[in-house]
N, C-alpha and C positions, 0 to 999 in steps of 0.2 A: 416558787418563781416560774414565771412561764421561760419555754427552752421554744424556742422558735426555729423551725428550720425550714429552707428555702432551696431550690436549686436553681442554676440559673447556665446558658449556653445553648449551644445549637444542638447537642446531645440528649439522650437519655437516660435517666437512674434513679434509683431509690434510697434515700436511707432511711437506716435502722436505729434506733424509734425515730420516728418521724415528728419526734418533735411532743409539747405538752407542759402539764404542770408539776413539778418536783418541789418536794421539801427543801428547805435550806440545807446546804451541806450535802445533798445528794450528787453524787461523781456520777456521770454518764458518759459513756462512750457511745459515738456514734459511728456507726458503720457505711461507707459507701460503696455502691456496687454499679458499676455502669452495664446500661442495658447490651444486648448485640449490635455491634455497628457504633458503639459508642466509647468514650475511656472517661475515666474519671480525671479531671487535670489539676483539681485542689480545693481546698476550704479557703474560707474567708471569713470573715466578721469576727466571733468568739475562737476561731480556731486559725488554724494555717498549713501548708505544707499537704501532701497526699496519703499519710499516715491516719490511720482511724482518729477520731476528734472527740478528746475526753477534756468535759468540762466538768468544772463545780459550783453547783448552782447556789453562789451567794449574792445573785441578783438575777433579775430576768436577763436572759442572753439569745443570742440570734447568731444563727449560724449559716451559711451558704456554698451549697457542693457545684461544683461547674463539672456539668459533662459537656466536653465535644466530641460531635460524630467523626470517629475516623476517617481517616484519607489515606488511600489507595492510589498507587503509580498506575496507570492505563500507557506500557511503552508499541510505539507502534512503528514498524518497520515494513523497508520495502526490498523486493527480491526480484532475480530475474535479467534478461540481457535488457530488458526495456527501459523505460523511466514514466514517473509518473507522480501523484501527490496525494497525500492522505488528509481530509479536512473533520474535524480536527487532528492534528498532528501527535498526539497523546498528552499527558499532564498528570496532575494530581487530582483525585474527584471526592466529594465525602462518599461516606457510607449508602448503600441503595442510589446513587446517581444512574439514570439510563444515559448513557454515551450512543450515538450514532456516528458512526464512522462511513464517509462518504470517500472512495476511489474514484481517482479523474487518469486518465491515461493521458501521455502529454502524444502532439503526432508522430506517427508511426510505430506509436506502441498500441497495445491493447493489455484489459486489463485481465488477466489470467484467473483470479480468485485468491480468497483470504486462506490463512491458516493460523495455529495457534486456539486464541478464543474464538474466534469465527471460521465458518464454512461457506463457502459457494459465492456466489457471482453476484448477489446482490448488495443490498449495504450492510453494513457489519451494527450491530445493537448489542452490544455490553450492560449488564446492570454490576456496577463497581461495589460486590459486596468483599472484594479480595480484590491484590494485587495481580493485574491482569498484562497480556502481551498477543500483540495480533500482525500477523504481516501480510501485507498486499504483492503480490506478485505483478509484475509487470513484465508481457515479453514484447520483444518486436516483432511486428508485422511483417509478413513472409510474402513476395510478390511470386507470380510464374510468370517465367519467360520462354514465351511458344518461340521456335525456330523453325520458317519453313522454305521449301524449297522450290523454285518454277524455272520453267524456260524448256528450252528442249536438248539441251545440253544437261553436265551431271558436274558434281561436286561436294566439298562437303565445308563446313563449320564449326571451328572449335571455340569454345568461350574460356574465359579466362577470368574467374575461376570458373571451374568445369561443375555442372549442377542445371538445373531446372529451377528451382526457388530458391529465394534469395530474400535476406533478413534486409528489410530497410533501410536504403540509401547504400545498401553494397555498389561498388562500381564494376561493370561487365565489360570486356572486351571481345567482340566478335571479330573474328576473323576467316575469311573468305577463302578456300584453296580452291581452283578450278581440275577438275578432272583431265587427261592426256586429251587434246583434238577438242575441248572444251574452254571457253573462257567466261572469267567473273564479269557479268555487264551491269553490277549494281546493286543495291539495299531498297528495298522499299518497308512499308510500315512504320515503326520506330525510329527506321535511322533511314537516311539517304547518300547518296554520292558511290564511289565504287575504294575508298578506302577503310580499315579497318572501323566498326561501328561499335560506338565507347557510349556504353547507357549506364544510368543511374537509375536503381529498382526501386523508385517510390510510389510504383502501382505495377499492376498484372501489363505487363508489355509484349509485343508479336512483333518481328523481323521477316521480312523473305529476301533471301538471296537467290538471284535470277543469274542461273548459269547457261549461257547458248553455246551451240555448236560452233566451231571455228569453222568459216567458208574459205575455199581458197579457189581462186580463180583458173580456169583452164584455157590456154590461148592456141589455137589452132593456128597454122599458117601452111598455106602451099606456095611451093616455088617450082620452077620449070618454065 
């Protein structure tokens, strides 16, 4: 009697023996072996289950061994004080799938690089031959605040918070204080007026505080 052995599924593997013609009453044991990246998911036809298939050849028989591709999880994480997204955002992929991950920083942030299954700054390309994890780091953009003074007087400018380079979106308050004998006459650049200067650091910015010398009137009178 003929013993026909078939394979099915999106994976691959082999069955030993691969079929043939057997005398009446022969007991045949079929063993399914999955290839790398595949898994044996069971028999159909003259056998069922996932163990060895044992058939007694008292008639022509047919069995099918199903092999499916293994699926592996790709985990995508983000890190850093900035924000952004990764496309695709992860998932489960069949063995051997090549996945290209693209990192996109949000406004005010910058992509600082990959870690885990990828490195560097370019697109992350991973071959899914195992479960893998990647992390995309996004940092807030930082911007320089330049403070100048002008005029023939003197004074100082205090920054709150202190510093000269600030993360995107930081609000900075500048307070001008004239020295004795001088007066603060106003801001120019990123601010104007004579009150405190409040800036939101969404770009590099420059301000100038002008201090002028105080002037006094001297009145001369004559009498007699």
